[in-house]
N, C-alpha and C positions, 0 to 999 in steps of 0.2 A: 163222896162229893162229885165224883165223875158223873153220876146220874143227874145231879142238879145242873151241872155245867152243860150236859147234852140237852137237857130240857130247855135251858135258857137259850141255847143256840137255835133250837128248833122253833121256839116261839117267834122270835123276830124274823126268822127266815120264812116261816109259813105265812106270817102276816104280810111281809113284803111281796111274796109271790101272789098272794090272794089279791092284794091291792092292784098289782100290775095286771093280773088276769081279769080283774073286774072291768076296768076301762077298756081293755083290749077286746073283751067279749062283747061289751056293749057297743063299741065302735063297729065291730064286725057285723053285729045284728042290726045296727042303725041303717046302713046302706044296703 
């Protein structure tokens, strides 16, 4: 079950980082 918990923690963590990185990169490329 430890494997499932680790995967669950990586899913939301990766998504949150990707979302924060998306706007940050777009804003940096904008100007």
